[in-house]
C-alpha positions in Angstrom: 98.7 93.2 112.8 101.8 91.2 113.6 105.2 92.7 113.6 106.0 90.9 110.3 102.8 92.3 108.7 103.6 95.8 109.9 107.0 95.5 108.3 105.5 94.3 105.1 102.9 97.1 105.1 105.6 99.7 105.6 107.7 98.1 102.8 104.7 98.2 100.4 104.1 101.8 101.3 107.7 102.6 100.6 107.7 100.7 97.3 104.6 102.6 96.1 106.2 105.9 97.0 109.7 105.4 95.9 109.5 103.0 93.0 106.0 103.0 91.6 105.3 106.8 91.7 103.2 106.9 88.5 102.6 110.6 88.6 106.2 111.5 89.5 105.8 113.3 92.8 108.1 111.3 95.1 110.6 114.2 95.2 108.0 116.4 96.9 107.9 115.4 100.6 104.8 117.5 101.2 102.7 115.0 99.2 104.3 111.9 100.8 100.8 110.5 101.5 99.8 110.6 97.8 99.8 106.8 97.3 99.0 105.7 100.9 95.4 105.2 100.1 96.3 102.4 97.8 98.6 100.6 100.4 95.9 98.8 102.3 94.5 97.0 99.3 97.9 96.1 97.9 98.8 94.8 101.3 95.6 92.7 101.5 96.2 91.2 98.1 99.8 90.4 99.1 99.0 88.7 102.4 96.2 86.8 100.9 98.5 85.2 98.4 97.9 87.1 95.2 100.7 86.6 92.7 102.7 89.4 91.0 100.3 89.3 88.0 97.2 90.0 90.1 99.0 92.8 92.0 100.4 94.3 88.7 96.9 94.3 87.2 95.6 96.2 90.2 98.4 98.7 90.0 97.7 99.2 86.3 94.0 99.6 87.0 94.8 102.3 89.5 97.0 104.1 86.9 94.5 103.8 84.1 91.1 103.9 85.8 91.6 105.9 89.1 94.3 108.3 87.7 93.2 108.4 84.1 96.7 107.8 82.8 97.9 105.5 80.0 99.6 103.3 82.5 102.7 101.2 82.2 102.1 97.4 82.5 105.8 96.5 82.4 106.6 98.9 85.2 103.6 97.7 87.2 104.9 94.1 86.8 108.3 95.1 88.1 106.8 96.9 91.1 104.5 93.9 91.8 107.5 91.6 91.7 109.3 93.8 94.2 106.2 93.7 96.5 105.9 89.9 96.3 109.6 89.7 97.0 109.0 91.3 100.4 107.3 88.3 101.7 109.6 86.3 104.0 
């Protein structure tokens, strides 16, 4: 991984933790790794040119399928936009 990719990976991890946080646990440092399992795939989508719609759809799928929640498409779109915005 290049330095630029490492920086992007870390940024995505931070966005998932601080901004996405669908289950509302980002104030509990002991569970900091809660969303890190999703970071590699979101990173892959991002570096392979997926747009914010594709990334938002994946985040929404995680919320609804993996987590069994209702999900929030609008929030997922905002998070995806923030992720795509990290690409320099």
